[in-house]
PDB file of N, H, CA, C and O in Angstrom:
ATOM      1  N   MET A   1     112.262 136.196 120.311  1.00  0.00           N
ATOM      2  CA  MET A   1     111.335 135.408 119.519  1.00  0.00           C
ATOM      3  C   MET A   1     111.738 135.472 118.043  1.00  0.00           C
ATOM      4  O   MET A   1     112.136 136.522 117.538  1.00  0.00           O
ATOM      5  N   ASN A   2     111.629 134.355 117.379  1.00  0.00           N
ATOM      6  H   ASN A   2     111.305 133.502 117.789  1.00  0.00           H
ATOM      7  CA  ASN A   2     111.974 134.278 115.964  1.00  0.00           C
ATOM      8  C   ASN A   2     110.741 134.618 115.124  1.00  0.00           C
ATOM      9  O   ASN A   2     109.702 133.971 115.253  1.00  0.00           O
ATOM     10  N   ASP A   3     110.855 135.624 114.273  1.00  0.00           N
ATOM     11  H   ASP A   3     111.699 136.150 114.168  1.00  0.00           H
ATOM     12  CA  ASP A   3     109.734 136.041 113.427  1.00  0.00           C
ATOM     13  C   ASP A   3     109.749 135.376 112.060  1.00  0.00           C
ATOM     14  O   ASP A   3     108.902 135.671 111.217  1.00  0.00           O
ATOM     15  N   LYS A   4     110.702 134.484 111.832  1.00  0.00           N
ATOM     16  H   LYS A   4     111.391 134.244 112.517  1.00  0.00           H
ATOM     17  CA  LYS A   4     110.781 133.790 110.545  1.00  0.00           C
ATOM     18  C   LYS A   4     109.595 132.838 110.399  1.00  0.00           C
ATOM     19  O   LYS A   4     109.354 132.014 111.281  1.00  0.00           O
ATOM     20  N   PRO A   5     108.851 132.941 109.293  1.00  0.00           N
ATOM     21  CA  PRO A   5     107.738 132.001 109.102  1.00  0.00           C
ATOM     22  C   PRO A   5     108.245 130.576 108.881  1.00  0.00           C
ATOM     23  O   PRO A   5     109.323 130.359 108.328  1.00  0.00           O
ATOM     24  N   LEU A   6     107.454 129.629 109.321  1.00  0.00           N
ATOM     25  H   LEU A   6     106.578 129.805 109.771  1.00  0.00           H
ATOM     26  CA  LEU A   6     107.805 128.226 109.118  1.00  0.00           C
ATOM     27  C   LEU A   6     107.529 127.821 107.676  1.00  0.00           C
ATOM     28  O   LEU A   6     106.551 128.257 107.068  1.00  0.00           O
ATOM     29  N   LYS A   7     108.398 126.990 107.150  1.00  0.00           N
ATOM     30  H   LYS A   7     109.192 126.636 107.644  1.00  0.00           H
ATOM     31  CA  LYS A   7     108.206 126.433 105.811  1.00  0.00           C
ATOM     32  C   LYS A   7     107.781 124.975 105.993  1.00  0.00           C
ATOM     33  O   LYS A   7     108.582 124.132 106.397  1.00  0.00           O
ATOM     34  N   ILE A   8     106.512 124.688 105.691  1.00  0.00           N
ATOM     35  H   ILE A   8     105.861 125.373 105.362  1.00  0.00           H
ATOM     36  CA  ILE A   8     105.958 123.360 105.920  1.00  0.00           C
ATOM     37  C   ILE A   8     105.287 122.864 104.646  1.00  0.00           C
ATOM     38  O   ILE A   8     104.473 123.568 104.048  1.00  0.00           O
ATOM     39  N   ASP A   9     105.635 121.651 104.236  1.00  0.00           N
ATOM     40  H   ASP A   9     106.296 121.079 104.721  1.00  0.00           H
ATOM     41  CA  ASP A   9     104.964 121.018 103.097  1.00  0.00           C
ATOM     42  C   ASP A   9     103.735 120.322 103.656  1.00  0.00           C
ATOM     43  O   ASP A   9     103.845 119.423 104.491  1.00  0.00           O
ATOM     44  N   MET A  10     102.571 120.738 103.197  1.00  0.00           N
ATOM     45  H   MET A  10     102.481 121.468 102.519  1.00  0.00           H
ATOM     46  CA  MET A  10     101.312 120.271 103.779  1.00  0.00           C
ATOM     47  C   MET A  10     100.740 119.015 103.118  1.00  0.00           C
ATOM     48  O   MET A  10      99.647 118.578 103.478  1.00  0.00           O
ATOM     49  N   HIS A  11     101.461 118.427 102.154  1.00  0.00           N
ATOM     50  H   HIS A  11     102.349 118.782 101.861  1.00  0.00           H
ATOM     51  CA  HIS A  11     100.882 117.265 101.461  1.00  0.00           C
ATOM     52  C   HIS A  11     101.996 116.347 100.966  1.00  0.00           C
ATOM     53  O   HIS A  11     102.550 116.558  99.888  1.00  0.00           O
ATOM     54  N   LEU A  12     102.319 115.331 101.756  1.00  0.00           N
ATOM     55  H   LEU A  12     101.869 115.159 102.632  1.00  0.00           H
ATOM     56  CA  LEU A  12     103.392 114.397 101.422  1.00  0.00           C
ATOM     57  C   LEU A  12     102.889 112.958 101.442  1.00  0.00           C
ATOM     58  O   LEU A  12     102.098 112.583 102.307  1.00  0.00           O
ATOM     59  N   HIS A  13     103.351 112.155 100.485  1.00  0.00           N
ATOM     60  H   HIS A  13     103.994 112.460  99.782  1.00  0.00           H
ATOM     61  CA  HIS A  13     103.025 110.724 100.453  1.00  0.00           C
ATOM     62  C   HIS A  13     104.328 109.938 100.478  1.00  0.00           C
ATOM     63  O   HIS A  13     105.309 110.329  99.845  1.00  0.00           O
ATOM     64  N   SER A  14     104.334 108.840 101.206  1.00  0.00           N
ATOM     65  H   SER A  14     103.537 108.523 101.720  1.00  0.00           H
ATOM     66  CA  SER A  14     105.509 107.968 101.242  1.00  0.00           C
ATOM     67  C   SER A  14     105.179 106.633 100.579  1.00  0.00           C
ATOM     68  O   SER A  14     104.033 106.182 100.589  1.00  0.00           O
ATOM     69  N   SER A  15     106.193 106.021 100.012  1.00  0.00           N
ATOM     70  H   SER A  15     107.124 106.387 100.004  1.00  0.00           H
ATOM     71  CA  SER A  15     105.997 104.798  99.225  1.00  0.00           C
ATOM     72  C   SER A  15     105.624 103.581 100.061  1.00  0.00           C
ATOM     73  O   SER A  15     105.162 102.581  99.512  1.00  0.00           O
ATOM     74  N   GLY A  16     105.811 103.640 101.360  1.00  0.00           N
ATOM     75  H   GLY A  16     106.187 104.453 101.807  1.00  0.00           H
ATOM     76  CA  GLY A  16     105.443 102.509 102.205  1.00  0.00           C
ATOM     77  C   GLY A  16     103.948 102.263 102.247  1.00  0.00           C
ATOM     78  O   GLY A  16     103.513 101.161 102.582  1.00  0.00           O
ATOM     79  N   ILE A  17     103.153 103.276 101.911  1.00  0.00           N
ATOM     80  H   ILE A  17     103.507 104.170 101.639  1.00  0.00           H
ATOM     81  CA  ILE A  17     101.698 103.162 101.934  1.00  0.00           C
ATOM     82  C   ILE A  17     101.082 103.603 100.606  1.00  0.00           C
ATOM     83  O   ILE A  17     100.330 102.848  99.989  1.00  0.00           O
ATOM     84  N   SER A  18     101.392 104.798 100.174  1.00  0.00           N
ATOM     85  H   SER A  18     102.003 105.411 100.675  1.00  0.00           H
ATOM     86  CA  SER A  18     100.747 105.363  98.988  1.00  0.00           C
ATOM     87  C   SER A  18     101.434 104.894  97.707  1.00  0.00           C
ATOM     88  O   SER A  18     102.617 105.157  97.493  1.00  0.00           O
ATOM     89  N   ILE A  19     100.680 104.202  96.864  1.00  0.00           N
ATOM     90  H   ILE A  19      99.719 103.989  97.037  1.00  0.00           H
ATOM     91  CA  ILE A  19     101.275 103.657  95.634  1.00  0.00           C
ATOM     92  C   ILE A  19     101.625 104.752  94.628  1.00  0.00           C
ATOM     93  O   ILE A  19     102.322 104.488  93.647  1.00  0.00           O
ATOM     94  N   CYS A  20     101.153 105.975  94.857  1.00  0.00           N
ATOM     95  H   CYS A  20     100.587 106.190  95.653  1.00  0.00           H
ATOM     96  CA  CYS A  20     101.490 107.079  93.963  1.00  0.00           C
ATOM     97  C   CYS A  20     102.889 107.630  94.252  1.00  0.00           C
ATOM     98  O   CYS A  20     103.402 108.442  93.481  1.00  0.00           O
ATOM     99  N   SER A  21     103.505 107.204  95.343  1.00  0.00           N
ATOM    100  H   SER A  21     103.089 106.545  95.970  1.00  0.00           H
ATOM    101  CA  SER A  21     104.820 107.712  95.730  1.00  0.00           C
ATOM    102  C   SER A  21     105.900 106.667  95.467  1.00  0.00           C
ATOM    103  O   SER A  21     105.678 105.465  95.612  1.00  0.00           O
ATOM    104  N   ARG A  22     107.054 107.151  95.082  1.00  0.00           N
ATOM    105  H   ARG A  22     107.234 108.128  94.964  1.00  0.00           H
ATOM    106  CA  ARG A  22     108.218 106.276  94.893  1.00  0.00           C
ATOM    107  C   ARG A  22     109.329 106.606  95.890  1.00  0.00           C
ATOM    108  O   ARG A  22     110.472 106.181  95.727  1.00  0.00           O
ATOM    109  N   VAL A  23     108.973 107.370  96.921  1.00  0.00           N
ATOM    110  H   VAL A  23     108.044 107.715  97.053  1.00  0.00           H
ATOM    111  CA  VAL A  23     109.964 107.883  97.863  1.00  0.00           C
ATOM    112  C   VAL A  23     109.652 107.354  99.267  1.00  0.00           C
ATOM    113  O   VAL A  23     108.529 107.489  99.752  1.00  0.00           O
ATOM    114  N   SER A  24     110.654 106.754  99.911  1.00  0.00           N
ATOM    115  H   SER A  24     111.566 106.645  99.517  1.00  0.00           H
ATOM    116  CA  SER A  24     110.478 106.281 101.284  1.00  0.00           C
ATOM    117  C   SER A  24     110.342 107.480 102.226  1.00  0.00           C
ATOM    118  O   SER A  24     110.749 108.593 101.892  1.00  0.00           O
ATOM    119  N   TYR A  25     109.769 107.241 103.397  1.00  0.00           N
ATOM    120  H   TYR A  25     109.439 106.337 103.669  1.00  0.00           H
ATOM    121  CA  TYR A  25     109.639 108.349 104.348  1.00  0.00           C
ATOM    122  C   TYR A  25     111.004 108.886 104.755  1.00  0.00           C
ATOM    123  O   TYR A  25     111.134 110.083 105.009  1.00  0.00           O
ATOM    124  N   LYS A  26     112.018 108.042 104.825  1.00  0.00           N
ATOM    125  H   LYS A  26     111.912 107.069 104.618  1.00  0.00           H
ATOM    126  CA  LYS A  26     113.356 108.516 105.191  1.00  0.00           C
ATOM    127  C   LYS A  26     113.908 109.480 104.139  1.00  0.00           C
ATOM    128  O   LYS A  26     114.411 110.555 104.466  1.00  0.00           O
ATOM    129  N   ARG A  27     113.807 109.081 102.886  1.00  0.00           N
ATOM    130  H   ARG A  27     113.398 108.208 102.620  1.00  0.00           H
ATOM    131  CA  ARG A  27     114.302 109.950 101.805  1.00  0.00           C
ATOM    132  C   ARG A  27     113.474 111.232 101.718  1.00  0.00           C
ATOM    133  O   ARG A  27     114.016 112.314 101.494  1.00  0.00           O
ATOM    134  N   LEU A  28     112.172 111.104 101.896  1.00  0.00           N
ATOM    135  H   LEU A  28     111.732 110.224 102.078  1.00  0.00           H
ATOM    136  CA  LEU A  28     111.283 112.260 101.864  1.00  0.00           C
ATOM    137  C   LEU A  28     111.687 113.276 102.934  1.00  0.00           C
ATOM    138  O   LEU A  28     111.809 114.468 102.650  1.00  0.00           O
ATOM    139  N   ILE A  29     111.890 112.808 104.149  1.00  0.00           N
ATOM    140  H   ILE A  29     111.791 111.840 104.380  1.00  0.00           H
ATOM    141  CA  ILE A  29     112.282 113.688 105.246  1.00  0.00           C
ATOM    142  C   ILE A  29     113.656 114.295 104.986  1.00  0.00           C
ATOM    143  O   ILE A  29     113.843 115.498 105.168  1.00  0.00           O
ATOM    144  N   ASP A  30     114.612 113.483 104.565  1.00  0.00           N
ATOM    145  H   ASP A  30     114.460 112.506 104.417  1.00  0.00           H
ATOM    146  CA  ASP A  30     115.956 113.993 104.284  1.00  0.00           C
ATOM    147  C   ASP A  30     115.930 115.069 103.202  1.00  0.00           C
ATOM    148  O   ASP A  30     116.596 116.096 103.332  1.00  0.00           O
ATOM    149  N   GLU A  31     115.160 114.838 102.132  1.00  0.00           N
ATOM    150  H   GLU A  31     114.618 114.003 102.026  1.00  0.00           H
ATOM    151  CA  GLU A  31     115.098 115.811 101.037  1.00  0.00           C
ATOM    152  C   GLU A  31     114.409 117.103 101.474  1.00  0.00           C
ATOM    153  O   GLU A  31     114.852 118.192 101.109  1.00  0.00           O
ATOM    154  N   LYS A  32     113.346 116.994 102.241  1.00  0.00           N
ATOM    155  H   LYS A  32     112.986 116.109 102.538  1.00  0.00           H
ATOM    156  CA  LYS A  32     112.651 118.200 102.700  1.00  0.00           C
ATOM    157  C   LYS A  32     113.550 119.011 103.630  1.00  0.00           C
ATOM    158  O   LYS A  32     113.565 120.239 103.548  1.00  0.00           O
ATOM    159  N   LEU A  33     114.292 118.355 104.503  1.00  0.00           N
ATOM    160  H   LEU A  33     114.280 117.358 104.570  1.00  0.00           H
ATOM    161  CA  LEU A  33     115.227 119.074 105.367  1.00  0.00           C
ATOM    162  C   LEU A  33     116.312 119.765 104.529  1.00  0.00           C
ATOM    163  O   LEU A  33     116.676 120.911 104.796  1.00  0.00           O
ATOM    164  N   ALA A  34     116.816 119.067 103.530  1.00  0.00           N
ATOM    165  H   ALA A  34     116.521 118.137 103.313  1.00  0.00           H
ATOM    166  CA  ALA A  34     117.846 119.644 102.655  1.00  0.00           C
ATOM    167  C   ALA A  34     117.316 120.854 101.883  1.00  0.00           C
ATOM    168  O   ALA A  34     118.077 121.759 101.539  1.00  0.00           O
ATOM    169  N   GLN A  35     116.016 120.865 101.614  1.00  0.00           N
ATOM    170  H   GLN A  35     115.398 120.131 101.893  1.00  0.00           H
ATOM    171  CA  GLN A  35     115.385 121.975 100.905  1.00  0.00           C
ATOM    172  C   GLN A  35     114.980 123.119 101.834  1.00  0.00           C
ATOM    173  O   GLN A  35     114.406 124.112 101.387  1.00  0.00           O
ATOM    174  N   GLY A  36     115.280 122.979 103.125  1.00  0.00           N
ATOM    175  H   GLY A  36     115.746 122.172 103.488  1.00  0.00           H
ATOM    176  CA  GLY A  36     115.018 124.049 104.076  1.00  0.00           C
ATOM    177  C   GLY A  36     113.641 124.038 104.718  1.00  0.00           C
ATOM    178  O   GLY A  36     113.226 125.034 105.311  1.00  0.00           O
ATOM    179  N   TYR A  37     112.931 122.929 104.607  1.00  0.00           N
ATOM    180  H   TYR A  37     113.268 122.120 104.125  1.00  0.00           H
ATOM    181  CA  TYR A  37     111.617 122.846 105.235  1.00  0.00           C
ATOM    182  C   TYR A  37     111.756 122.635 106.738  1.00  0.00           C
ATOM    183  O   TYR A  37     112.686 121.977 107.202  1.00  0.00           O
ATOM    184  N   ASP A  38     110.823 123.200 107.484  1.00  0.00           N
ATOM    185  H   ASP A  38     110.067 123.735 107.107  1.00  0.00           H
ATOM    186  CA  ASP A  38     110.772 123.030 108.935  1.00  0.00           C
ATOM    187  C   ASP A  38     109.896 121.856 109.342  1.00  0.00           C
ATOM    188  O   ASP A  38     109.988 121.373 110.470  1.00  0.00           O
ATOM    189  N   GLY A  39     109.054 121.398 108.435  1.00  0.00           N
ATOM    190  H   GLY A  39     108.980 121.791 107.518  1.00  0.00           H
ATOM    191  CA  GLY A  39     108.157 120.295 108.745  1.00  0.00           C
ATOM    192  C   GLY A  39     107.360 119.873 107.540  1.00  0.00           C
ATOM    193  O   GLY A  39     107.464 120.455 106.460  1.00  0.00           O
ATOM    194  N   GLY A  40     106.560 118.845 107.748  1.00  0.00           N
ATOM    195  H   GLY A  40     106.476 118.372 108.625  1.00  0.00           H
ATOM    196  CA  GLY A  40     105.717 118.344 106.680  1.00  0.00           C
ATOM    197  C   GLY A  40     104.565 117.544 107.246  1.00  0.00           C
ATOM    198  O   GLY A  40     104.603 117.106 108.396  1.00  0.00           O
ATOM    199  N   VAL A  41     103.551 117.357 106.441  1.00  0.00           N
ATOM    200  H   VAL A  41     103.520 117.713 105.506  1.00  0.00           H
ATOM    201  CA  VAL A  41     102.369 116.606 106.838  1.00  0.00           C
ATOM    202  C   VAL A  41     102.273 115.368 105.957  1.00  0.00           C
ATOM    203  O   VAL A  41     102.115 115.470 104.740  1.00  0.00           O
ATOM    204  N   LEU A  42     102.368 114.202 106.580  1.00  0.00           N
ATOM    205  H   LEU A  42     102.496 114.120 107.568  1.00  0.00           H
ATOM    206  CA  LEU A  42     102.275 112.945 105.850  1.00  0.00           C
ATOM    207  C   LEU A  42     100.796 112.645 105.606  1.00  0.00           C
ATOM    208  O   LEU A  42     100.036 112.411 106.545  1.00  0.00           O
ATOM    209  N   THR A  43     100.402 112.655 104.337  1.00  0.00           N
ATOM    210  H   THR A  43     101.020 112.845 103.573  1.00  0.00           H
ATOM    211  CA  THR A  43      98.988 112.519 103.965  1.00  0.00           C
ATOM    212  C   THR A  43      98.788 111.285 103.091  1.00  0.00           C
ATOM    213  O   THR A  43      98.169 111.361 102.030  1.00  0.00           O
ATOM    214  N   ASN A  44      99.310 110.157 103.541  1.00  0.00           N
ATOM    215  H   ASN A  44      99.812 110.095 104.403  1.00  0.00           H
ATOM    216  CA  ASN A  44      99.188 108.922 102.766  1.00  0.00           C
ATOM    217  C   ASN A  44      97.724 108.554 102.541  1.00  0.00           C
ATOM    218  O   ASN A  44      96.841 108.898 103.327  1.00  0.00           O
ATOM    219  N   HIS A  45      97.504 107.846 101.445  1.00  0.00           N
ATOM    220  H   HIS A  45      98.221 107.566 100.807  1.00  0.00           H
ATOM    221  CA  HIS A  45      96.155 107.417 101.090  1.00  0.00           C
ATOM    222  C   HIS A  45      95.704 106.236 101.948  1.00  0.00           C
ATOM    223  O   HIS A  45      96.497 105.364 102.302  1.00  0.00           O
ATOM    224  N   CYS A  46      94.427 106.232 102.266  1.00  0.00           N
ATOM    225  H   CYS A  46      93.783 106.940 101.978  1.00  0.00           H
ATOM    226  CA  CYS A  46      93.793 105.077 102.907  1.00  0.00           C
ATOM    227  C   CYS A  46      92.533 104.822 102.099  1.00  0.00           C
ATOM    228  O   CYS A  46      91.454 105.311 102.433  1.00  0.00           O
ATOM    229  N   ASP A  47      92.684 104.061 101.046  1.00  0.00           N
ATOM    230  H   ASP A  47      93.560 103.664 100.774  1.00  0.00           H
ATOM    231  CA  ASP A  47      91.628 103.882 100.057  1.00  0.00           C
ATOM    232  C   ASP A  47      91.261 102.410  99.949  1.00  0.00           C
ATOM    233  O   ASP A  47      92.118 101.543 100.120  1.00  0.00           O
ATOM    234  N   ARG A  48      90.009 102.124  99.669  1.00  0.00           N
ATOM    235  H   ARG A  48      89.313 102.828  99.530  1.00  0.00           H
ATOM    236  CA  ARG A  48      89.559 100.730  99.537  1.00  0.00           C
ATOM    237  C   ARG A  48      90.347  99.953  98.503  1.00  0.00           C
ATOM    238  O   ARG A  48      90.488  98.736  98.624  1.00  0.00           O
ATOM    239  N   GLY A  49      90.857 100.623  97.501  1.00  0.00           N
ATOM    240  H   GLY A  49      90.742 101.611  97.403  1.00  0.00           H
ATOM    241  CA  GLY A  49      91.630  99.947  96.470  1.00  0.00           C
ATOM    242  C   GLY A  49      92.992  99.464  96.930  1.00  0.00           C
ATOM    243  O   GLY A  49      93.666  98.736  96.202  1.00  0.00           O
ATOM    244  N   TYR A  50      93.401  99.851  98.106  1.00  0.00           N
ATOM    245  H   TYR A  50      92.853 100.443  98.697  1.00  0.00           H
ATOM    246  CA  TYR A  50      94.711  99.472  98.627  1.00  0.00           C
ATOM    247  C   TYR A  50      94.692  98.133  99.363  1.00  0.00           C
ATOM    248  O   TYR A  50      95.752  97.568  99.629  1.00  0.00           O
ATOM    249  N   TYR A  51      93.516  97.618  99.694  1.00  0.00           N
ATOM    250  H   TYR A  51      92.654  98.078  99.478  1.00  0.00           H
ATOM    251  CA  TYR A  51      93.432  96.383 100.461  1.00  0.00           C
ATOM    252  C   TYR A  51      92.070  95.735 100.248  1.00  0.00           C
ATOM    253  O   TYR A  51      91.109  96.402  99.866  1.00  0.00           O
ATOM    254  N   GLU A  52      91.995  94.462 100.491  1.00  0.00           N
ATOM    255  H   GLU A  52      92.776  93.919 100.801  1.00  0.00           H
ATOM    256  CA  GLU A  52      90.721  93.752 100.477  1.00  0.00           C
ATOM    257  C   GLU A  52      90.034  94.008 101.827  1.00  0.00           C
ATOM    258  O   GLU A  52      90.716  94.068 102.850  1.00  0.00           O
ATOM    259  N   PRO A  53      88.707  94.159 101.855  1.00  0.00           N
ATOM    260  CA  PRO A  53      88.017  94.496 103.115  1.00  0.00           C
ATOM    261  C   PRO A  53      88.407  93.642 104.324  1.00  0.00           C
ATOM    262  O   PRO A  53      88.540  94.197 105.415  1.00  0.00           O
ATOM    263  N   PRO A  54      88.596  92.328 104.195  1.00  0.00           N
ATOM    264  CA  PRO A  54      88.978  91.574 105.405  1.00  0.00           C
ATOM    265  C   PRO A  54      90.367  91.967 105.936  1.00  0.00           C
ATOM    266  O   PRO A  54      90.699  91.679 107.086  1.00  0.00           O
ATOM    267  N   LEU A  55      91.166  92.620 105.097  1.00  0.00           N
ATOM    268  H   LEU A  55      90.896  92.854 104.163  1.00  0.00           H
ATOM    269  CA  LEU A  55      92.524  92.981 105.505  1.00  0.00           C
ATOM    270  C   LEU A  55      92.612  94.399 106.059  1.00  0.00           C
ATOM    271  O   LEU A  55      93.710  94.888 106.322  1.00  0.00           O
ATOM    272  N   HIS A  56      91.474  95.066 106.240  1.00  0.00           N
ATOM    273  H   HIS A  56      90.582  94.669 106.026  1.00  0.00           H
ATOM    274  CA  HIS A  56      91.503  96.442 106.722  1.00  0.00           C
ATOM    275  C   HIS A  56      92.289  96.610 108.026  1.00  0.00           C
ATOM    276  O   HIS A  56      93.080  97.548 108.120  1.00  0.00           O
ATOM    277  N   PRO A  57      92.112  95.755 109.031  1.00  0.00           N
ATOM    278  CA  PRO A  57      92.896  95.936 110.260  1.00  0.00           C
ATOM    279  C   PRO A  57      94.406  95.879 110.013  1.00  0.00           C
ATOM    280  O   PRO A  57      95.158  96.643 110.619  1.00  0.00           O
ATOM    281  N   ASP A  58      94.854  94.985 109.134  1.00  0.00           N
ATOM    282  H   ASP A  58      94.244  94.364 108.642  1.00  0.00           H
ATOM    283  CA  ASP A  58      96.286  94.896 108.820  1.00  0.00           C
ATOM    284  C   ASP A  58      96.766  96.154 108.117  1.00  0.00           C
ATOM    285  O   ASP A  58      97.831  96.679 108.439  1.00  0.00           O
ATOM    286  N   PHE A  59      95.979  96.643 107.152  1.00  0.00           N
ATOM    287  H   PHE A  59      95.114  96.216 106.891  1.00  0.00           H
ATOM    288  CA  PHE A  59      96.365  97.861 106.441  1.00  0.00           C
ATOM    289  C   PHE A  59      96.377  99.050 107.400  1.00  0.00           C
ATOM    290  O   PHE A  59      97.287  99.878 107.353  1.00  0.00           O
ATOM    291  N   ALA A  60      95.386  99.133 108.255  1.00  0.00           N
ATOM    292  H   ALA A  60      94.647  98.461 108.294  1.00  0.00           H
ATOM    293  CA  ALA A  60      95.329 100.239 109.220  1.00  0.00           C
ATOM    294  C   ALA A  60      96.561 100.227 110.115  1.00  0.00           C
ATOM    295  O   ALA A  60      97.111 101.285 110.419  1.00  0.00           O
ATOM    296  N   ARG A  61      97.003  99.044 110.542  1.00  0.00           N
ATOM    297  H   ARG A  61      96.556  98.184 110.296  1.00  0.00           H
ATOM    298  CA  ARG A  61      98.208  98.946 111.377  1.00  0.00           C
ATOM    299  C   ARG A  61      99.440  99.401 110.599  1.00  0.00           C
ATOM    300  O   ARG A  61     100.279 100.124 111.136  1.00  0.00           O
ATOM    301  N   ARG A  62      99.555  98.978 109.333  1.00  0.00           N
ATOM    302  H   ARG A  62      98.873  98.391 108.897  1.00  0.00           H
ATOM    303  CA  ARG A  62     100.678  99.419 108.480  1.00  0.00           C
ATOM    304  C   ARG A  62     100.646 100.934 108.294  1.00  0.00           C
ATOM    305  O   ARG A  62     101.689 101.589 108.324  1.00  0.00           O
ATOM    306  N   PHE A  63      99.461 101.485 108.104  1.00  0.00           N
ATOM    307  H   PHE A  63      98.614 100.953 108.080  1.00  0.00           H
ATOM    308  CA  PHE A  63      99.281 102.926 107.908  1.00  0.00           C
ATOM    309  C   PHE A  63      99.801 103.694 109.125  1.00  0.00           C
ATOM    310  O   PHE A  63     100.554 104.657 108.987  1.00  0.00           O
ATOM    311  N   VAL A  64      99.392 103.256 110.308  1.00  0.00           N
ATOM    312  H   VAL A  64      98.780 102.473 110.420  1.00  0.00           H
ATOM    313  CA  VAL A  64      99.820 103.909 111.551  1.00  0.00           C
ATOM    314  C   VAL A  64     101.321 103.694 111.781  1.00  0.00           C
ATOM    315  O   VAL A  64     102.023 104.618 112.190  1.00  0.00           O
ATOM    316  N   ASP A  65     101.808 102.488 111.521  1.00  0.00           N
ATOM    317  H   ASP A  65     101.237 101.737 111.188  1.00  0.00           H
ATOM    318  CA  ASP A  65     103.247 102.211 111.674  1.00  0.00           C
ATOM    319  C   ASP A  65     104.083 103.120 110.782  1.00  0.00           C
ATOM    320  O   ASP A  65     105.120 103.625 111.212  1.00  0.00           O
ATOM    321  N   GLU A  66     103.644 103.332 109.550  1.00  0.00           N
ATOM    322  H   GLU A  66     102.802 102.922 109.201  1.00  0.00           H
ATOM    323  CA  GLU A  66     104.386 104.200 108.627  1.00  0.00           C
ATOM    324  C   GLU A  66     104.493 105.607 109.206  1.00  0.00           C
ATOM    325  O   GLU A  66     105.558 106.224 109.174  1.00  0.00           O
ATOM    326  N   TYR A  67     103.377 106.106 109.737  1.00  0.00           N
ATOM    327  H   TYR A  67     102.512 105.605 109.763  1.00  0.00           H
ATOM    328  CA  TYR A  67     103.387 107.434 110.357  1.00  0.00           C
ATOM    329  C   TYR A  67     104.332 107.465 111.563  1.00  0.00           C
ATOM    330  O   TYR A  67     105.170 108.359 111.682  1.00  0.00           O
ATOM    331  N   GLU A  68     104.187 106.486 112.448  1.00  0.00           N
ATOM    332  H   GLU A  68     103.506 105.760 112.351  1.00  0.00           H
ATOM    333  CA  GLU A  68     104.998 106.470 113.678  1.00  0.00           C
ATOM    334  C   GLU A  68     106.492 106.353 113.361  1.00  0.00           C
ATOM    335  O   GLU A  68     107.318 107.016 113.988  1.00  0.00           O
ATOM    336  N   ASN A  69     106.830 105.509 112.388  1.00  0.00           N
ATOM    337  H   ASN A  69     106.159 104.971 111.878  1.00  0.00           H
ATOM    338  CA  ASN A  69     108.234 105.362 111.986  1.00  0.00           C
ATOM    339  C   ASN A  69     108.769 106.657 111.381  1.00  0.00           C
ATOM    340  O   ASN A  69     109.897 107.059 111.666  1.00  0.00           O
ATOM    341  N   ALA A  70     107.961 107.306 110.548  1.00  0.00           N
ATOM    342  H   ALA A  70     107.044 106.979 110.316  1.00  0.00           H
ATOM    343  CA  ALA A  70     108.378 108.568 109.938  1.00  0.00           C
ATOM    344  C   ALA A  70     108.568 109.637 111.013  1.00  0.00           C
ATOM    345  O   ALA A  70     109.542 110.388 110.972  1.00  0.00           O
ATOM    346  N   LYS A  71     107.659 109.710 111.960  1.00  0.00           N
ATOM    347  H   LYS A  71     106.867 109.100 111.994  1.00  0.00           H
ATOM    348  CA  LYS A  71     107.774 110.696 113.035  1.00  0.00           C
ATOM    349  C   LYS A  71     109.025 110.466 113.863  1.00  0.00           C
ATOM    350  O   LYS A  71     109.754 111.409 114.170  1.00  0.00           O
ATOM    351  N   ALA A  72     109.278 109.201 114.228  1.00  0.00           N
ATOM    352  H   ALA A  72     108.686 108.435 113.979  1.00  0.00           H
ATOM    353  CA  ALA A  72     110.471 108.886 115.012  1.00  0.00           C
ATOM    354  C   ALA A  72     111.739 109.260 114.236  1.00  0.00           C
ATOM    355  O   ALA A  72     112.685 109.792 114.816  1.00  0.00           O
ATOM    356  N   TYR A  73     111.760 108.987 112.939  1.00  0.00           N
ATOM    357  H   TYR A  73     110.991 108.555 112.467  1.00  0.00           H
ATOM    358  CA  TYR A  73     112.922 109.327 112.106  1.00  0.00           C
ATOM    359  C   TYR A  73     113.107 110.844 112.054  1.00  0.00           C
ATOM    360  O   TYR A  73     114.223 111.347 112.179  1.00  0.00           O
ATOM    361  N   ALA A  74     112.011 111.558 111.870  1.00  0.00           N
ATOM    362  H   ALA A  74     111.104 111.149 111.768  1.00  0.00           H
ATOM    363  CA  ALA A  74     112.079 113.020 111.794  1.00  0.00           C
ATOM    364  C   ALA A  74     112.509 113.615 113.129  1.00  0.00           C
ATOM    365  O   ALA A  74     113.274 114.579 113.162  1.00  0.00           O
ATOM    366  N   ASP A  75     112.024 113.048 114.227  1.00  0.00           N
ATOM    367  H   ASP A  75     111.403 112.265 114.200  1.00  0.00           H
ATOM    368  CA  ASP A  75     112.390 113.556 115.547  1.00  0.00           C
ATOM    369  C   ASP A  75     113.874 113.408 115.827  1.00  0.00           C
ATOM    370  O   ASP A  75     114.463 114.231 116.528  1.00  0.00           O
ATOM    371  N   ASP A  76     114.483 112.360 115.280  1.00  0.00           N
ATOM    372  H   ASP A  76     114.005 111.692 114.711  1.00  0.00           H
ATOM    373  CA  ASP A  76     115.922 112.146 115.468  1.00  0.00           C
ATOM    374  C   ASP A  76     116.695 113.156 114.645  1.00  0.00           C
ATOM    375  O   ASP A  76     117.926 113.152 114.659  1.00  0.00           O
TER     376      ASP A  76
END
């Protein structure tokens, strides 16, 4: 059994969703791996200011797609 503690960044935003980020999920994952991280938690914003209320379903789909794409990239 490996007793080495995991190094995980618990608060990450990607530019595909969160306007506060300038980093794509691909670059974010690549940089965290290069820095020796074992994992990370994508905590993109889902705020009313990001979309008009009638567009919520579209934004929600983009939000989930960003997560799924990032996960698939990280898994590879």
